[in-house]
C-alpha positions as a printed NumPy array, in Angstrom:
array([[ 20.568, -16.246, -12.529],
       [ 22.983, -19.141, -12.667],
       [ 22.543, -21.943, -15.171],
       [ 21.356, -24.563, -12.69 ],
       [ 18.586, -22.311, -11.356],
       [ 17.516, -21.332, -14.867],
       [ 17.289, -24.961, -15.942],
       [ 15.27 , -25.859, -12.828],
       [ 12.815, -23.025, -13.456],
       [ 12.449, -23.99 , -17.108],
       [ 11.613, -27.585, -16.138],
       [  9.091, -26.381, -13.576],
       [  7.591, -23.929, -16.072],
       [  6.59 , -26.749, -18.419],
       [  4.614, -28.427, -15.642],
       [  3.079, -25.118, -14.568],
       [  1.95 , -24.288, -18.099],
       [  0.308, -27.672, -18.474],
       [ -1.29 , -27.993, -15.034],
       [ -2.002, -24.568, -13.532],
       [ -1.575, -21.805, -16.083],
       [ -4.975, -22.119, -17.836],
       [ -6.792, -21.77 , -14.496],
       [ -4.532, -19.014, -13.157],
       [ -4.575, -17.055, -16.413],
       [ -8.366, -17.104, -16.475],
       [ -8.464, -16.003, -12.846],
       [ -6.002, -13.189, -13.532],
       [ -7.929, -11.947, -16.556],
       [-11.195, -11.997, -14.598],
       [ -9.592,  -9.928, -11.809],
       [ -8.304,  -7.394, -14.35 ],
       [-11.759,  -7.179, -15.961],
       [-13.34 ,  -6.462, -12.569],
       [-10.698,  -3.948, -11.433],
       [-10.425,  -1.965, -14.673],
       [-13.787,  -0.127, -14.359],
       [-12.875,   0.912, -10.792],
       [ -9.548,   2.318, -11.918],
       [-11.138,   4.058, -14.893],
       [-13.761,   5.691, -12.689],
       [-11.574,   6.726,  -9.742],
       [ -8.047,   7.029, -11.139],
       [ -8.013,  10.825, -11.403],
       [ -9.297,  11.522,  -7.892],
       [ -7.143,   8.825,  -6.283],
       [ -4.014,  10.232,  -7.945],
       [ -4.928,  13.785,  -6.972],
       [ -5.663,  13.001,  -3.319],
       [ -2.673,  10.707,  -2.777],
       [ -0.248,  13.095,  -4.455],
       [ -1.54 ,  15.882,  -2.205],
       [ -1.32 ,  13.731,   0.926],
       [  2.251,  12.656,   0.241],
       [  3.209,  16.027,  -1.239],
       [  4.816,  14.24 ,  -4.178],
       [  3.815,  14.37 ,  -7.867],
       [  2.313,  11.236,  -9.344],
       [  4.776,   9.389, -11.628],
       [  4.599,  10.618, -15.189],
       [  5.171,   7.157, -16.662],
       [  2.546,   4.383, -16.446],
       [  3.12 ,   2.032, -13.507],
       [  3.72 ,  -1.532, -14.689],
       [  1.356,  -3.88 , -12.854],
       [  1.437,  -7.663, -13.072],
       [ -1.52 ,  -9.709, -11.859],
       [ -0.52 , -13.14 , -10.601],
       [ -2.081, -16.028,  -8.714],
       [  0.497, -15.487,  -5.946],
       [  2.148, -12.244,  -4.885],
       [  3.963, -12.956,  -1.61 ],
       [  2.22 , -13.84 ,   1.643],
       [  0.849, -10.295,   1.767],
       [ -1.091, -10.568,  -1.493],
       [  0.78 ,  -7.741,  -3.252],
       [  4.19 ,  -6.075,  -3.334],
       [  5.982,  -3.264,  -5.127],
       [  9.504,  -2.834,  -6.447],
       [ 10.903,   0.646,  -6.99 ],
       [ 13.174,   2.318,  -9.57 ],
       [ 11.203,   1.717, -11.693],
       [  7.931,   1.208,  -9.852],
       [  6.547,  -2.272, -10.58 ],
       [  3.495,  -3.702,  -8.803],
       [  2.645,  -7.396,  -8.485],
       [ -0.814,  -8.191,  -7.108],
       [ -2.53 , -11.508,  -6.407],
       [ -5.81 , -12.327,  -8.117],
       [ -6.438, -15.111,  -5.588],
       [ -6.099, -13.012,  -2.42 ],
       [ -9.597, -12.474,  -1.014],
       [ -8.624,  -9.086,   0.375],
       [ -7.928,  -7.826,  -3.147],
       [-11.395,  -8.658,  -4.448],
       [-14.189,  -6.228,  -5.276],
       [-13.771,  -2.54 ,  -4.376],
       [-10.661,  -3.369,  -2.318],
       [ -8.819,  -3.838,  -5.608],
       [ -8.849,  -0.062,  -6.012],
       [ -7.29 ,   0.586,  -2.611],
       [ -4.703,  -2.165,  -3.028],
       [ -3.567,  -0.918,  -6.429],
       [ -3.233,   2.661,  -5.237],
       [ -1.684,   1.571,  -1.948],
       [  1.03 ,  -0.223,  -3.898],
       [  1.518,   2.744,  -6.223],
       [  1.893,   4.985,  -3.162],
       [  5.157,   3.247,  -2.307],
       [  6.601,   5.488,  -5.013],
       [  5.265,   8.585,  -3.187],
       [  5.889,   7.929,   0.517],
       [  9.574,   8.92 ,   0.798],
       [  9.006,  12.562,   1.752],
       [  6.6  ,  11.659,   4.547],
       [  8.892,   8.851,   5.701],
       [ 11.861,  11.234,   5.824],
       [  9.871,  13.807,   7.813],
       [  8.857,  11.085,  10.277],
       [ 12.48 ,  10.045,  10.768],
       [ 13.587,  13.643,  11.281],
       [ 10.849,  14.243,  13.848],
       [ 11.745,  11.051,  15.711],
       [ 15.32 ,  12.297,  15.978],
       [ 14.141,  15.732,  17.092],
       [ 11.933,  14.309,  19.851],
       [ 14.439,  11.572,  20.741],
       [ 11.755,   8.956,  20.291],
       [ 11.238,   5.745,  18.338],
       [  8.181,   3.802,  17.233],
       [  7.409,   0.628,  19.199],
       [  6.847,  -1.245,  15.938],
       [  9.05 ,  -1.002,  12.871],
       [  8.134,   0.631,   9.549],
       [  5.47 ,   2.925,  10.973],
       [  5.646,   4.865,   7.7  ],
       [  3.854,   1.832,   6.218],
       [  1.021,   2.253,   8.73 ],
       [  0.718,   5.853,   7.538],
       [  0.659,   4.643,   3.929],
       [ -1.986,   2.006,   4.74 ],
       [ -4.183,   4.547,   6.488],
       [ -3.765,   7.197,   3.803],
       [ -4.645,   4.943,   0.87 ],
       [ -7.499,   3.45 ,   2.862],
       [ -8.882,   6.816,   3.902],
       [ -8.806,   8.116,   0.323],
       [-10.538,   4.94 ,  -0.902],
       [-13.201,   5.331,   1.813],
       [-13.725,   8.897,   0.692],
       [-14.66 ,   7.857,  -2.84 ],
       [-16.168,   4.363,  -2.49 ],
       [-19.637,   4.005,  -1.015],
       [-19.953,   1.955,   2.206],
       [-16.294,   0.953,   2.065],
       [-14.058,   0.025,   5.014],
       [-10.358,   0.426,   4.439],
       [ -8.27 ,  -2.718,   4.013],
       [ -6.003,  -2.295,   7.034],
       [ -8.929,  -1.994,   9.439],
       [-11.197,  -4.602,   7.85 ],
       [ -8.44 ,  -7.229,   7.625],
       [ -6.763,  -6.532,  10.966],
       [ -3.474,  -5.289,   9.52 ],
       [ -3.144,  -2.468,  12.044],
       [ -4.036,  -4.734,  14.973],
       [ -1.327,  -7.202,  14.001],
       [  1.439,  -4.885,  12.861],
       [  0.854,  -1.623,  14.756],
       [ -1.42 ,  -2.242,  17.765],
       [ -3.139,   0.874,  19.003],
       [ -2.217,   2.891,  15.915],
       [ -5.691,   3.413,  14.442],
       [ -7.045,   5.781,  17.153],
       [ -3.821,   7.801,  16.93 ],
       [ -3.96 ,   7.955,  13.142],
       [ -7.592,   9.032,  13.4  ],
       [ -6.695,  11.774,  15.88 ],
       [ -3.36 ,  12.973,  14.466],
       [ -3.19 ,  12.029,  10.765],
       [ -6.773,  12.206,   9.54 ],
       [ -7.012,  15.973,  10.251],
       [ -4.042,  16.455,   7.904],
       [ -5.71 ,  14.353,   5.198],
       [ -8.857,  16.425,   5.668],
       [ -6.907,  19.692,   5.28 ],
       [ -7.326,  20.853,   8.88 ],
       [ -3.655,  20.837,   9.96 ],
       [ -0.343,  20.973,   8.11 ],
       [  2.084,  18.102,   7.569],
       [  4.56 ,  19.245,  10.209],
       [  1.86 ,  19.379,  12.885],
       [  0.488,  15.96 ,  11.972],
       [  3.926,  14.35 ,  12.003],
       [  4.848,  15.998,  15.295],
       [  1.671,  14.691,  16.889],
       [  2.117,  11.174,  15.489],
       [  5.626,  10.933,  16.91 ],
       [  4.556,  12.321,  20.285],
       [  1.537,  10.02 ,  20.585],
       [  2.735,   6.717,  19.038],
       [  6.442,   7.053,  19.679],
       [  8.191,   6.024,  22.877],
       [ 11.373,   7.428,  24.428],
       [ 14.394,   6.2  ,  22.525],
       [ 16.549,   3.702,  24.36 ],
       [ 20.177,   4.619,  24.879]])
């Protein structure tokens, strides 16, 4: 960062430490204390199921995760190479059992490439495109949510409960239920699931 930006951030940091940090730090620590037992209890099965779904080994190194009062307008985001998660302790959608899904959703960004590549190849093969961009992210949302639903009692996955699919990929949930869920449940193979997703949610590619 250039000198002017660094100096501006350092001036702002002094105000932040004095005014907001005590409250935000306490909030962050409380979120970590609530989420830690969930991760401890379900970490092994979440890793196993997500690795199987994405056909990619779980990272061997621990995934650095920062808890912050703010983590983009989406409440969480992930950087890759190396994988680094930032998650908001103030976002209502990240509270309670949803913390487990959100953490493992973000970690799954490190696993999704194979499925994303297969989707792109199938789109090219069928000469189709998705009506909304980044449909691989809808698949990631549904997969992490479905696995969380499988292990958490009376849990509704984040993307459905908070209207993410309705806003970003209208009409996708019934198709994911019909075409993708059977793959997650071990009833069809990956190639079949991807082929069906492209056929049912894709549209003819424009010239």
